C-alpha positions in Angstrom: 3.6 -5.2 10.4 1.9 -2.3 12.4 3.1 0.2 9.8 1.9 -1.8 6.9 -1.5 -2.3 8.6 -1.8 1.5 9.2 -1.0 2.1 5.5 -3.5 -0.3 4.1 -6.2 0.6 6.6 -5.8 4.2 5.6 -6.0 3.4 1.9 -8.9 1.0 2.2 -10.8 3.6 4.4 -11.3 5.2 1.0 -14.4 3.8 -0.7 -12.9 4.2 -4.2 -9.8 2.2 -3.3 -11.9 -0.5 -1.5 -14.2 -0.9 -4.5 -11.2 -1.6 -6.7 -10.2 -4.5 -4.5 -13.8 -5.8 -4.2 -14.3 -5.6 -8.0 -11.1 -7.6 -8.5 -12.8 -10.5 -6.8 -16.5 -10.2 -7.7 -15.7 -9.2 -11.3 -18.4 -6.5 -11.3 -18.4 -2.8 -11.5 -19.5 -1.8 -8.0 -19.3 2.0 -7.7 -17.7 3.6 -4.5 -21.0 5.3 -3.7 -22.7 1.8 -3.6 -20.8 0.6 -0.6 -20.3 1.9 3.0 -18.0 1.1 5.8 -19.3 -1.3 8.4 -17.5 -1.1 11.7 -17.7 -3.9 14.3 -15.7 -5.3 17.1 -16.3 -8.8 18.4 -14.9 -11.4 20.8 -14.0 -15.0 20.1 -15.1 -17.9 22.3 -11.8 -17.8 24.2 -12.5 -14.1 25.0 -9.5 -13.0 22.9 -10.5 -9.9 20.9 -10.1 -10.1 17.2 -10.8 -7.3 14.8 -10.4 -7.8 11.0 -9.0 -5.1 8.8 -11.9 -3.6 6.8 -15.6 -4.5 6.4 -17.8 -2.9 3.7 -21.5 -3.3 3.2 -23.3 -3.0 -0.1 -26.0 -0.4 0.5 -28.7 -2.1 -1.7 -28.2 -5.7 -0.4 -27.1 -7.7 2.6 -23.8 -8.5 1.1 -20.7 -7.6 3.1 -17.0 -7.6 2.0 -14.4 -8.5 4.6 -10.9 -7.5 3.5 -8.0 -8.9 5.5 -4.5 -7.5 4.8 -1.5 -9.8 5.1 2.2 -9.2 4.7 3.1 -12.8 5.7 1.7 -16.2 4.8 -0.6 -17.5 7.5 -1.4 -21.2 7.3 -4.3 -20.8 9.7 -6.1 -18.4 7.3 -9.0 -20.8 6.4 -10.1 -21.2 10.0 -9.2 -17.6 10.9 -11.4 -16.2 8.1 -14.2 -18.5 9.0 -14.1 -17.3 12.6 -14.3 -13.7 11.3 -17.2 -14.5 9.1 -19.2 -16.2 11.9 -18.5 -13.4 14.4 -19.6 -10.8 11.9 -22.8 -12.7 11.2 -23.5 -12.9 14.9 -22.8 -9.2 15.3 -25.1 -8.2 12.5 -27.9 -10.4 13.7 -27.5 -9.5 17.4 -31.0 -8.9 18.8 -32.7 -10.7 15.9 -34.6 -13.9 16.3 -32.6 -16.3 14.1 -34.1 -19.4 15.6 -36.8 -20.0 13.0 -37.1 -21.6 9.6 -37.2 -18.4 7.5 -34.3 -16.5 9.1 -31.3 -16.0 6.8 -27.8 -14.7 7.5 -26.2 -12.1 5.3 -23.7 -13.0 2.6 -20.1 -12.2 3.6 -17.4 -12.4 1.0 -13.9 -12.8 2.6 -11.0 -11.4 0.8 -7.3 -11.7 1.7 -5.1 -9.0 0.3 -1.5 -10.4 0.4 1.6 -8.3 -0.4 4.4 -10.5 0.8 7.5 -11.3 -1.2 6.9 -15.1 -1.3 4.0 -16.4 -3.4 1.0 -17.4 -1.2 0.9 -21.1 -0.7 -1.5 -21.5 2.3 -4.8 -23.4 1.7 -7.8 -21.5 0.4 -10.5 -23.9 1.5 -10.9 -25.2 5.0 -11.6 -28.7 3.8 -8.0 -28.9 2.6 -6.9 -28.4 6.2 -9.0 -31.2 7.6 -7.7 -34.7 8.1 -8.8 -37.1 5.3 -11.4 -39.7 6.1 -13.2 -42.5 4.4 -16.5 -40.9 5.2 -17.9 -38.5 2.7 -18.0 -35.3 4.7 -18.0 -32.0 2.9 -16.4 -29.2 4.9 -16.3 -26.4 2.4 -15.5 -22.8 3.1 -13.0 -20.7 1.2 -11.7 -17.2 1.1 -10.8 -15.1 -1.9 -7.2 -14.3 -2.4 -5.5 -11.3 -4.1 -1.7 -12.1 -4.2 0.5 -9.3 -5.4 2.9 -11.9 -6.8 0.3 -12.9 -9.4 0.5 -9.5 -11.1 3.2 -7.9 -13.2 4.6 -4.5 -12.3 2.9 -3.0 -15.3 -0.5 -4.5 -14.4 -0.3 -3.0 -10.9 0.7 0.4 -12.2 -2.1 0.5 -14.9 -4.9 -0.4 -12.5 -7.2 2.4 -11.4 -6.7 4.0 -8.0 -3.6 4.0 -5.8 -4.1 0.8 -3.8 -2.4 -1.5 -6.3 0.5 0.9 -6.8 1.2 0.9 -3.1 1.1 -2.9 -3.2 3.9 -2.7 -5.7 5.8 -0.2 -3.5 5.5 -2.7 -0.6 7.3 -5.3 -2.7 10.5 -3.3 -3.0 13.4 -4.9 -1.2 16.1 -2.2 -1.5 16.3 1.5 -1.4 17.1 1.5 -5.1 14.0 -0.5 -5.9 11.9 1.8 -3.7 13.1 4.9 -5.5 12.6 3.4 -9.0 9.0 2.3 -8.1 8.2 5.6 -6.4 9.2 7.4 -9.6 6.8 5.3 -11.6 4.0 5.9 -9.1 4.4 9.6 -9.1 4.0 9.7 -12.9 0.6 8.0 -12.5 -0.9 9.7 -9.4 -3.7 11.9 -10.8 -5.9 13.2 -8.1 -5.3 15.3 -4.9 -6.8 12.4 -2.9 -4.3 10.0 -4.3 -1.5 12.5 -3.6 -2.6 12.8 0.0 -2.6 9.0 0.4 0.9 8.8 -1.1 2.1 11.5 1.2 0.8 9.7 4.2 2.5 6.5 3.1 5.8 8.2 2.6 5.5 9.7 6.1 4.4 6.3 7.7 6.7 3.8 6.0 9.5 5.3 4.0 11.2 7.6 6.4 13.4 4.8 7.9 14.5 3.6 4.4 14.9 6.9 2.6 15.7 9.2 5.5 13.5 11.9 7.0 15.0 14.8 5.1 14.4 13.1 1.7 10.8 12.2 2.7 10.1 15.7 3.8 11.3 17.0 0.4 9.0 14.6 -1.4 6.1 15.6 0.8 6.6 19.3 0.0 6.7 18.6 -3.7 3.7 16.2 -3.7 1.5 18.7 -5.5 3.9 19.2 -8.3 4.7 16.1 -10.3 7.7 17.7 -12.1 9.4 18.9 -9.0 8.7 15.6 -7.2 10.3 13.7 -10.1 13.3 16.0 -9.9 13.8 15.1 -6.2 13.4 11.3 -7.0 15.8 11.7 -9.9 18.3 13.3 -7.5 18.0 10.3 -5.2 18.6 7.9 -8.1 21.6 9.7 -9.3 22.9 10.1 -5.8 22.8 6.4 -5.3 24.7 5.6 -8.5 27.2 8.4 -8.0 28.0 7.4 -4.4 28.6 3.8 -5.6 30.9 4.8 -8.5 32.9 7.5 -6.6 33.0 5.3 -3.5 34.8 2.6 -5.5 37.2 5.0 -7.2 38.2 7.2 -4.3 37.4 5.3 -1.1 33.9 4.9 0.4 33.7 7.9 2.7 35.3 10.4 0.3 33.2 9.0 -2.5 30.0 9.5 -0.6 30.7 13.2 0.0 31.8 13.9 -3.6 29.0 12.0 -5.1 26.3 13.6 -3.0 27.6 17.1 -3.6 28.0 16.8 -7.3 24.5 15.3 -7.6 22.8 18.1 -5.7 24.6 20.6 -8.0 23.2 18.9 -11.0 19.7 18.9 -9.6 20.0 22.7 -8.7 21.1 23.4 -12.3 18.0 21.5 -13.6 15.7 23.4 -11.2 17.2 26.7 -12.3 16.6 25.8 -15.9 13.0 25.3 -15.1 12.9 28.8 -13.4 12.1 27.5 -10.0 12.3 30.2 -7.3 15.6 30.4 -5.4 13.8 30.2 -2.0 12.2 26.9 -3.0 15.6 25.5 -4.3 17.2 26.5 -1.0 14.5 24.8 1.0 14.6 21.5 -1.0 18.4 21.2 -1.4 19.7 23.0 1.7 22.2 24.8 -0.5 23.1 28.4 0.3 21.8 31.2 -1.8 25.3 32.2 -2.7 26.1 28.8 -4.1 22.8 28.7 -6.0 23.5 32.2 -7.6 27.0 31.0 -8.5 25.5 28.1 -10.4 22.9 30.4 -12.0 25.7 32.6 -13.4 27.3 29.5 -15.0 
């Protein structure tokens, strides 16, 4: 969970990405320059420190947006979010005299950004977590939920910014799914800022799954969509080739044959695009002699 938290904290530190999530809930067109990060630490009554993920403040009003990132369902979320809201209110009004008729607390909009594999089924409103009674008592407080499972792959890819695309990447269960989704994301990454975020994410979360060497290749090609796609395509073909050759010739021998043939195919493609031999050597780890041999063919 720490890795996931670092990724989404990094993404949501970007005002543009945060405004996309906020607008998904408030159904407005709040511009990135209209919000600013609000940092606060606070302590609960049992003296256990709690710090929520991200808090933004609207510059022209006293409205704050609390974004809590979740990878797993938390059935205590209604009370947990209410605790956060109350502590933020106390932090903001610290030093102010709130003990009078005309004192008002700021508006805080709590948002839960959930990217787990199971559909979120925890209660949204705290009143649904309180024992039923014959007395008419209204205990109402609810948070706003963005559940990645409520969106199609195409919807997440089409949305502006990179935050929804990373939500999609987080859903991948296998190496093959990760590669396929990564290929689609690369095609839609438009700005240097988005490329930097994607590079950080590859470095933080994908090295264990795809291997350090592969991730380093992707990072180096981040500025060039065509070259990046060539590397991802190499991974896709490698996976398929390893599987097929492994079945035909035995797993260990098949892995070696499949990987070698796939790299040759990618080198040929790179040569067709007139990529410098030094770059091909760095990306594929193939010798200059082997590359020149393929070039002659």
